[in-house]
C-alpha positions as CSV (number, residue, x, y, z in Angstrom):
1,M,-0.1,0.1,-0.3
2,N,1.1,3.3,-0.7
3,L,0.4,6.0,2.0
4,T,1.7,9.9,1.5
5,L,2.1,11.5,4.4
6,L,1.4,15.8,4.1
7,F,1.9,18.3,6.3
8,L,-1.0,20.6,6.3
9,F,-0.7,24.4,7.8
10,W,-4.1,25.6,8.4
11,C,-5.2,27.7,11.2
12,S,-8.0,30.1,11.4
13,G,-6.3,32.4,13.5
14,C,-2.9,32.4,11.7
15,S,-2.2,35.9,10.8
16,K,-1.0,36.6,7.7
17,T,2.3,37.2,8.3
18,E,2.3,33.4,9.5
19,L,1.1,32.0,6.6
20,I,4.0,34.3,4.5
21,R,6.6,32.9,7.2
22,E,5.5,29.5,6.7
23,S,5.2,29.4,3.1
24,N,8.4,31.4,2.9
25,K,10.2,28.1,5.0
26,Q,8.2,25.5,2.8
27,E,9.4,26.8,-0.2
28,K,13.1,27.3,1.0
29,I,12.8,23.5,1.9
30,W,11.9,22.9,-1.7
31,A,14.7,24.8,-3.7
32,T,17.3,23.0,-1.2
33,K,16.2,19.7,-3.2
34,N,17.5,21.5,-5.9
35,I,14.5,19.9,-8.5
36,T,14.0,21.3,-11.9
37,N,13.1,18.8,-14.0
38,Y,10.4,16.6,-12.7
39,S,6.9,15.4,-13.9
40,Y,3.3,15.7,-11.7
41,T,-0.4,15.5,-11.6
42,L,-2.1,19.1,-11.3
43,R,-6.2,19.3,-10.8
44,V,-7.2,23.1,-10.6
45,N,-10.4,23.8,-8.8
46,C,-12.4,26.5,-9.8
47,Y,-15.6,27.8,-12.0
48,C,-14.0,27.4,-15.4
49,S,-14.0,24.9,-18.6
50,I,-13.2,21.5,-18.0
51,E,-9.9,21.9,-20.2
52,R,-8.4,23.9,-17.5
53,N,-9.6,22.0,-14.2
54,G,-8.0,18.8,-15.7
55,P,-6.1,16.5,-14.2
56,H,-3.5,17.0,-16.3
57,L,0.2,15.5,-16.1
58,I,2.5,18.3,-16.5
59,K,6.2,17.3,-17.6
60,V,8.8,19.9,-16.4
61,T,12.2,20.9,-17.2
62,N,14.1,23.5,-16.4
63,N,11.3,25.1,-14.1
64,K,9.2,25.7,-17.9
65,I,6.2,23.5,-18.2
66,V,7.3,21.6,-21.6
67,S,4.0,19.2,-22.0
68,V,1.1,18.8,-20.4
69,N,-0.5,15.4,-21.2
70,D,1.9,14.4,-23.6
71,Q,1.4,17.2,-25.8
72,P,3.2,20.5,-26.1
73,Y,2.2,23.1,-23.4
74,N,-0.9,24.8,-25.2
75,L,-1.2,28.4,-22.9
76,E,-5.1,28.5,-25.1
77,Q,-6.0,25.5,-24.6
78,T,-5.6,25.0,-20.8
79,G,-4.5,28.4,-19.5
80,M,-2.1,29.3,-17.3
81,L,-0.8,26.2,-15.3
82,P,1.7,26.9,-12.7
83,T,5.1,25.0,-11.9
84,V,5.8,24.2,-8.4
85,N,7.6,27.6,-8.2
86,E,5.2,29.1,-9.7
87,L,2.4,28.0,-7.3
88,F,4.7,29.1,-4.8
89,Q,4.5,32.5,-6.0
90,I,0.5,32.4,-6.4
91,I,0.4,31.4,-2.5
92,Q,2.4,34.7,-1.6
93,T,0.0,37.0,-4.0
94,K,-2.5,35.9,-2.6
95,L,-1.1,35.9,0.7
96,A,-0.6,39.3,0.3
97,Q,-4.2,39.9,-1.0
98,K,-6.3,38.9,2.4
99,P,-8.0,36.2,1.5
100,F,-11.7,35.4,3.8
101,D,-10.3,32.4,3.8
102,Q,-7.1,29.9,3.0
103,R,-5.9,25.8,2.9
104,L,-2.2,25.5,2.5
105,E,-0.9,21.9,2.7
106,Y,3.2,21.2,1.9
107,H,4.8,17.7,1.0
108,P,6.6,16.8,4.6
109,S,10.4,16.5,3.2
110,L,10.2,18.3,0.0
111,G,8.4,21.1,0.9
112,Y,6.4,22.0,-2.2
113,P,2.1,22.8,-1.9
114,T,0.6,19.5,-2.0
115,S,-3.5,21.0,-1.6
116,V,-3.8,25.1,-2.2
117,Y,-7.1,26.5,-1.6
118,F,-8.3,30.1,-1.6
119,D,-11.6,32.0,-1.1
120,M,-11.0,35.5,-1.4
121,D,-14.4,37.5,-0.6
122,N,-17.2,35.3,1.2
123,R,-19.4,37.6,-0.2
124,I,-18.0,36.4,-4.0
125,A,-19.5,33.6,-5.5
126,D,-17.3,31.3,-7.9
127,E,-14.2,33.4,-7.1
128,E,-12.7,30.7,-5.3
129,V,-9.4,29.1,-6.6
130,G,-7.5,25.9,-5.2
131,F,-4.8,23.6,-7.0
132,I,-3.9,20.0,-6.2
133,I,-0.5,17.9,-6.9
134,E,0.0,14.7,-7.0
135,N,2.8,12.1,-7.8
136,L,5.2,14.4,-8.6
137,V,8.0,12.7,-9.8
138,K,12.0,13.6,-9.9
139,E,13.0,13.3,-13.6
């Protein structure tokens, strides 16, 4: 049986500073691994097209997406899909915007985000966004 453990960083009373500090800590862990070539499965949770939601099998070479579902990356077809480094940038940007709610989970040893969710405004429907990264493999 394949059992994956995750590090969950979530708390309702955390300050923006604490959330940013934790994200920075996890990003440093990821950076120390020096993984620039990898593949992973990404699901995007948003009120958007099926093509955007995935799941997408993404291959990254030199920190750039080179293929999605074994086809050359086509931004027009899938919309912007993030690398791990870009996902850390998204987290920092969203945290700076003071979201109403957020949930962040990180891989316990590699530090990359495994689950990201932001609800920026509880008064607006369908603006929530989430990303789930699974099966990350160093190439």
